[in-house]
TITORKE-884890 format. One line per 5 residues: their letters; for each residue x, y, z of C-alpha. Coordinates in Angstrom, 2 decimals. Layout:
a) X/Y/Z ~ ...
END
This chain:
msssq) -28.37/0.16/-5.80 ~ -30.14/-2.52/-7.82 ~ -29.05/-6.16/-7.76 ~ -27.67/-5.79/-11.30 ~ -25.27/-3.00/-10.35
kpyli) -21.78/-3.49/-9.13 ~ -21.01/-2.34/-5.58 ~ -19.69/1.20/-5.32 ~ -16.30/1.81/-3.75 ~ -14.61/5.07/-2.79
vivgp) -10.85/4.56/-2.92 ~ -8.50/7.02/-1.24 ~ -4.80/6.68/-2.01 ~ -1.57/8.61/-1.75 ~ 1.92/8.46/-0.28
tgvgk) 2.61/7.72/3.34 ~ 2.08/10.64/5.70 ~ -0.09/12.69/3.35 ~ -3.23/12.49/5.52 ~ -5.36/9.72/4.00
temav) -6.75/8.39/7.29 ~ -7.77/11.80/8.61 ~ -9.75/12.69/5.49 ~ -11.22/9.20/5.09 ~ -12.54/9.09/8.65
elare) -14.33/12.40/8.25 ~ -15.81/11.51/4.86 ~ -16.88/8.02/5.94 ~ -18.41/9.26/9.20 ~ -20.60/11.69/7.26
rngei) -21.85/9.00/4.84 ~ -22.63/6.01/7.08 ~ -19.41/4.49/5.82 ~ -16.82/2.00/6.95 ~ -13.18/1.77/5.95
isads) -11.18/-1.13/4.54 ~ -7.49/-0.58/5.17 ~ -5.34/-1.22/2.09 ~ -2.06/-1.15/3.97 ~ 0.29/-4.12/3.82
mqvyr) 1.66/-3.42/7.32 ~ -1.51/-2.61/9.26 ~ -2.64/-6.21/8.84 ~ -0.09/-7.28/11.49 ~ -1.03/-7.51/15.14
fmdig) 1.19/-5.90/17.81 ~ 2.67/-3.49/15.24 ~ 0.77/-0.28/15.94 ~ 3.00/2.76/16.26 ~ 5.32/2.08/13.33
takpt) 2.45/1.25/10.97 ~ 0.50/4.41/11.88 ~ -2.70/2.51/12.54 ~ -5.84/4.59/13.07 ~ -6.15/5.88/16.63
dsqrq) -8.75/4.57/19.06 ~ -10.70/7.80/18.52 ~ -10.70/7.33/14.74 ~ -11.83/3.70/15.07 ~ -14.62/4.76/17.41
qvrhh) -15.85/7.25/14.84 ~ -15.67/4.84/11.89 ~ -15.26/1.08/11.88 ~ -12.07/-0.13/10.19 ~ -11.50/-3.53/8.57
lidvv) -8.41/-5.63/7.69 ~ -6.37/-4.25/10.56 ~ -4.79/-6.73/13.01 ~ -5.68/-9.87/11.04 ~ -2.41/-11.88/11.21
npdeh) 0.58/-12.22/13.51 ~ 3.98/-10.91/12.37 ~ 5.24/-14.41/11.64 ~ 2.22/-15.34/9.50 ~ 1.99/-15.04/5.73
fnaam) -0.11/-12.35/4.07 ~ -0.22/-11.17/0.45 ~ -2.29/-9.34/-2.15 ~ -4.37/-12.40/-3.02 ~ -5.36/-12.85/0.62
frema) -6.17/-9.16/0.87 ~ -8.38/-9.35/-2.22 ~ -10.30/-12.35/-0.87 ~ -10.80/-10.88/2.60 ~ -11.72/-7.43/1.31
agvis) -14.28/-8.91/-1.08 ~ -16.02/-10.60/1.85 ~ -16.09/-7.36/3.84 ~ -17.42/-5.39/0.88 ~ -20.23/-7.90/0.34
alvnq) -21.27/-7.65/3.98 ~ -21.13/-3.85/4.02 ~ -23.16/-3.53/0.84 ~ -25.84/-5.76/2.37 ~ -25.86/-3.42/5.38
hktvf) -26.26/-0.40/3.07 ~ -22.94/1.03/4.18 ~ -20.76/3.30/2.06 ~ -17.51/1.45/1.43 ~ -14.19/3.30/1.59
vvggt) -10.92/1.59/0.65 ~ -8.03/3.58/2.07 ~ -4.30/2.99/1.93 ~ -0.99/3.34/0.22 ~ -0.25/-0.23/-0.86
glyik) -0.82/0.10/-4.58 ~ -0.59/-3.63/-5.31 ~ -3.38/-4.42/-2.86 ~ -5.66/-1.84/-4.44 ~ -4.78/-3.01/-7.93
allgg) -5.54/-6.61/-6.94 ~ -8.90/-5.67/-5.44 ~ -10.06/-3.51/-8.33 ~ -8.60/-5.36/-11.29 ~ -7.69/-8.89/-10.30
lfagp) -4.32/-10.58/-10.00 ~ -1.82/-11.69/-12.61 ~ -1.16/-15.34/-11.82 ~ 1.62/-16.05/-14.30 ~ 3.37/-19.40/-14.48
ggnes) 3.51/-21.30/-11.22 ~ 6.54/-20.95/-9.05 ~ 9.53/-23.19/-9.68 ~ 11.44/-23.82/-6.48 ~ 14.63/-24.95/-8.16
irafy) 14.81/-21.75/-10.22 ~ 14.07/-19.61/-7.17 ~ 16.66/-21.47/-5.11 ~ 19.25/-20.81/-7.81 ~ 18.57/-17.08/-7.85
rlelk) 18.40/-16.89/-4.06 ~ 21.85/-18.47/-3.94 ~ 23.12/-15.90/-6.43 ~ 21.52/-13.18/-4.31 ~ 23.34/-14.46/-1.23
rfgka) 26.67/-14.78/-3.03 ~ 26.71/-11.67/-5.20 ~ 24.04/-9.30/-3.85 ~ 21.03/-7.40/-5.16 ~ 22.97/-5.21/-7.59
ylyek) 24.30/-8.28/-9.41 ~ 20.85/-9.86/-9.68 ~ 19.27/-6.60/-10.85 ~ 21.92/-6.17/-13.54 ~ 21.23/-9.71/-14.74
lrkkd) 17.52/-8.86/-15.01 ~ 18.32/-5.61/-16.84 ~ 20.34/-7.50/-19.45 ~ 17.68/-10.19/-19.92 ~ 14.48/-8.15/-19.54
eqaaa) 14.95/-4.40/-19.77 ~ 11.18/-3.77/-19.56 ~ 10.88/-5.51/-16.22 ~ 14.03/-3.92/-14.82 ~ 12.66/-0.47/-15.63
ridrn) 9.60/-1.17/-13.47 ~ 11.20/-2.95/-10.53 ~ 13.12/-1.27/-7.74 ~ 16.73/-2.45/-7.80 ~ 16.48/-3.32/-4.10
davri) 13.31/-5.43/-4.42 ~ 14.92/-8.88/-4.52 ~ 11.59/-10.74/-4.40 ~ 10.24/-9.05/-7.53 ~ 13.58/-9.30/-9.33
irale) 13.67/-13.06/-8.74 ~ 10.02/-13.44/-9.79 ~ 10.67/-11.56/-13.04 ~ 13.67/-13.76/-13.82 ~ 11.63/-16.85/-12.97
vlels) 8.73/-15.87/-15.26 ~ 11.14/-15.12/-18.09 ~ 12.86/-18.49/-17.69 ~ 9.61/-20.47/-17.42 ~ 7.63/-18.76/-20.16
gesiv) 10.17/-17.11/-22.43 ~ 8.24/-13.85/-22.07 ~ 8.70/-10.73/-20.01 ~ 6.52/-10.50/-16.91 ~ 5.56/-7.03/-18.20
ekqka) 4.08/-8.48/-21.41 ~ 2.16/-11.09/-19.44 ~ 0.76/-8.41/-17.15 ~ -0.31/-6.35/-20.17 ~ -2.07/-9.39/-21.65
hgfnd) -3.91/-9.95/-18.39 ~ -4.99/-6.33/-18.32 ~ -6.13/-6.56/-14.68 ~ -9.71/-6.37/-15.89 ~ -11.49/-8.68/-13.44
rlydc) -13.51/-5.69/-12.31 ~ -16.15/-6.45/-9.72 ~ -16.77/-2.89/-8.51 ~ -17.63/0.61/-9.68 ~ -15.33/3.06/-8.02
ikigl) -13.82/6.48/-7.92 ~ -10.22/7.00/-6.90 ~ -9.29/10.01/-4.83 ~ -5.59/10.77/-4.53 ~ -4.14/13.05/-1.89
tmerp) -1.09/15.08/-2.82 ~ 1.07/17.91/-1.57 ~ 4.31/19.57/-2.58 ~ 7.26/17.23/-2.13 ~ 9.20/19.38/0.41
llykk) 6.11/19.66/2.63 ~ 5.46/15.91/2.41 ~ 9.06/15.15/3.35 ~ 8.84/17.54/6.30 ~ 5.68/15.75/7.49
ieers) 7.44/12.39/7.15 ~ 10.35/13.64/9.26 ~ 7.99/14.96/11.93 ~ 5.85/11.82/11.97 ~ 8.89/9.55/12.24
gkmvr) 10.13/11.56/15.20 ~ 6.71/11.38/16.82 ~ 6.65/7.60/16.41 ~ 9.90/7.36/18.35 ~ 8.62/9.71/21.05
dglvd) 5.37/7.71/21.24 ~ 7.23/4.48/22.03 ~ 8.29/2.80/18.78 ~ 11.49/1.54/20.44 ~ 9.50/-0.11/23.23
evrrl) 7.13/-1.60/20.67 ~ 10.07/-3.16/18.85 ~ 11.49/-4.51/22.11 ~ 8.12/-6.11/22.94 ~ 7.99/-7.77/19.52
ldmgy) 11.50/-9.16/19.95 ~ 10.65/-10.37/23.46 ~ 7.57/-12.13/22.04 ~ 9.87/-14.13/19.78 ~ 9.37/-12.26/16.51
henlk) 12.81/-12.35/14.94 ~ 14.33/-9.24/13.43 ~ 14.61/-10.98/10.04 ~ 10.87/-11.60/9.67 ~ 9.44/-9.68/6.71
pmrsl) 7.33/-7.22/8.76 ~ 10.23/-6.68/11.15 ~ 12.30/-5.59/8.13 ~ 9.80/-2.88/7.25 ~ 10.06/0.88/7.71
gykhm) 10.68/1.91/11.27 ~ 10.97/-1.59/12.67 ~ 14.25/-2.52/11.01 ~ 15.69/0.84/12.00 ~ 14.70/0.56/15.63
csyvk) 15.85/-3.08/15.69 ~ 19.29/-1.85/14.70 ~ 19.21/0.54/17.66 ~ 17.92/-2.05/20.12 ~ 20.62/-4.48/18.96
gkrsi) 23.29/-1.83/19.54 ~ 24.23/-1.49/15.88 ~ 23.63/2.27/15.69 ~ 22.59/5.22/17.82 ~ 18.97/6.30/18.13
edalk) 19.83/9.47/16.22 ~ 21.27/7.52/13.29 ~ 18.40/5.02/13.37 ~ 15.87/7.84/13.18 ~ 17.71/9.57/10.33
mmqrd) 17.79/6.34/8.34 ~ 14.11/5.75/9.06 ~ 13.27/9.23/7.78 ~ 15.44/8.77/4.70 ~ 13.97/5.37/3.79
tkrya) 10.40/6.55/4.41 ~ 10.93/9.43/1.98 ~ 12.24/6.98/-0.60 ~ 9.19/4.79/-0.07 ~ 6.89/7.79/-0.48
krqvt) 8.66/8.62/-3.73 ~ 7.97/5.11/-5.04 ~ 4.31/5.45/-4.04 ~ 4.13/8.77/-5.91 ~ 5.47/7.04/-9.02
wfgad) 3.01/4.13/-8.70 ~ -0.11/6.21/-8.16 ~ 1.01/8.89/-10.60 ~ 0.76/6.33/-13.41 ~ -2.95/5.71/-12.67
kqivw) -4.93/8.06/-14.91 ~ -8.20/7.27/-13.12 ~ -7.10/9.01/-9.93 ~ -8.43/12.52/-9.31 ~ -6.06/14.51/-7.13
fspqg) -6.91/16.71/-4.16 ~ -4.89/18.46/-1.51 ~ -5.49/17.21/2.05 ~ -7.26/20.53/2.65 ~ -9.56/19.99/-0.35
ieear) -12.12/17.97/1.60 ~ -15.07/20.07/0.45 ~ -14.33/19.32/-3.21 ~ -13.81/15.67/-2.31 ~ -17.25/15.67/-0.67
kyidr) -18.84/16.98/-3.88 ~ -16.98/14.40/-5.95 ~ -18.12/11.53/-3.75 ~ -21.72/12.67/-3.43 ~ -22.15/13.12/-7.17
flgce) -20.63/9.69/-7.74 ~ -22.98/8.05/-5.28 ~ -26.04/9.97/-6.43 ~ -25.74/10.12/-10.19 ~ -24.91/7.10/-12.33
kyrdi) -23.75/9.20/-15.28 ~ -21.26/10.99/-13.10 ~ -19.15/7.88/-12.84 ~ -17.85/8.56/-16.35 ~ -16.51/11.99/-15.38
kvlpg) -12.82/11.82/-14.62 ~ -12.13/15.38/-13.44 ~ -14.30/17.89/-11.62 ~ -14.04/21.63/-12.22 ~ -12.40/23.24/-9.23
vqgtk) -10.60/20.15/-7.93 ~ -7.87/21.29/-5.57 ~ -4.33/20.00/-5.49 ~ -1.46/19.47/-7.87 ~ -1.11/16.17/-9.71
l) 1.78/14.12/-8.40
END
């Protein structure tokens, strides 16, 4: 790659449990590659089982980055991910490594590839007002308020995502414009890299079955003990990462609020819902080429032609690509 060219990235995305890590490790190992994790939970130390971090064997085969970078009570966001990932990419390019970005956190990938929408600065008095309303009246009330004021934003925000609901209301109040219109104006076009995006997909019933099995395996592998250790270390159950999938459910069991059977069922249910949201997010990205987890041979061809032929980067779909679009 000449000094005038942008670094090449191979991005592998898809819903939780679909098999991204397994395919990425094999592809990266074959191409002198290293992997940058684009997972908003794998950044936290001490949280291993519930975040499905790569195994020791997988990390021995291929070096992974941006795993175990902050403690559970420390702040981390998409802007920090973008900055840290950019540093890793620069170093790997200088070492002539093939760079893989792998994960299911769509916002992190969007921030890395297209920049971040800054918007108006935060206003603490406005946020405090809406947080008070949230506490008094609940998420449904706040979401309905957003829907009445900004239907565009409400259509894109999960009704249970209080942080994004409050931010959308804040932007509207500060600027008089919908956060959706401001994001469109930004365009997320601060593009520093040339990339291809590989999406992994499978039929929904099979994915849900895998999620159920993986959740059960996490419990058998010691997720409850992992949660107990975190609580014993002083990481409160209301910390953001402790409210994530698996951890909040096992916290409820450890605290005696529900049985292990009910906690597992709720974990499986909520993980399926999360996977559905990921499917919606990635399904809207027309640059993603979709493969089944078994379609590794076609993925190899796609990657090798991208890395070896500059013109190929303009081709969006390969003949013979396996898998059904999400």
